[in-house]
C-alpha positions in Angstrom: 84.8 130.2 59.4 88.0 132.4 60.7 89.1 131.5 64.2 89.2 134.0 66.5 93.0 134.1 66.2 92.9 135.1 62.7 90.6 138.1 63.5 93.0 139.7 66.1 94.8 142.0 62.9 93.4 144.1 60.4 94.3 141.9 57.6 92.4 138.8 59.2 89.4 141.1 59.6 89.9 141.9 56.3 90.0 138.7 55.2 86.9 137.8 57.1 84.9 140.2 55.2 86.1 139.3 51.9 84.7 135.7 52.9 81.8 137.2 54.1 81.0 139.0 50.8 81.6 135.7 48.6 79.3 133.8 51.1 76.6 136.4 50.2 77.3 136.6 46.7 76.6 132.7 46.6 73.7 132.9 48.9 75.2 131.0 51.7 74.3 133.4 53.9 71.6 136.5 54.2 72.3 140.0 54.0 71.2 140.3 57.6 73.7 138.0 58.1 76.2 140.0 56.3 75.0 142.9 58.0 75.4 141.5 61.4 78.8 140.2 60.4 80.4 143.6 59.2 79.1 145.1 62.3 81.2 142.7 64.3 84.3 143.5 62.3 83.5 147.0 62.7 83.5 147.1 66.4 86.7 144.9 66.4 88.4 147.2 64.3 87.4 150.1 66.7 89.0 147.6 69.7 92.1 147.3 67.7 92.4 150.9 66.9 91.9 151.6 70.6 94.9 149.1 71.4 97.2 150.7 69.1 96.3 154.3 70.1 96.7 152.9 73.5 100.4 151.8 72.5 101.2 154.7 71.2 100.4 157.1 74.7 102.1 154.2 76.6 105.6 154.8 74.1 105.0 158.7 74.5 105.0 158.6 78.0 108.0 156.4 78.7 110.2 158.3 76.7 112.3 160.9 78.1 110.8 164.5 77.2 113.9 167.2 75.8 114.7 170.3 78.1 114.0 173.3 76.0 
């Protein structure tokens, strides 16, 4: 099982999905478990994207605008 720190990056989320797929292939988890994990990863990715967008916006607002 991945630790929460591992899931704070896109690479960590992709690794978690790969682990989930391997567990599904070896029948260590059910299809419903895999769907639930995929849904959580999707939500986590949305949060990562939101954080990234907020950082881009903050940088844009902090940079001085050039006069025309």
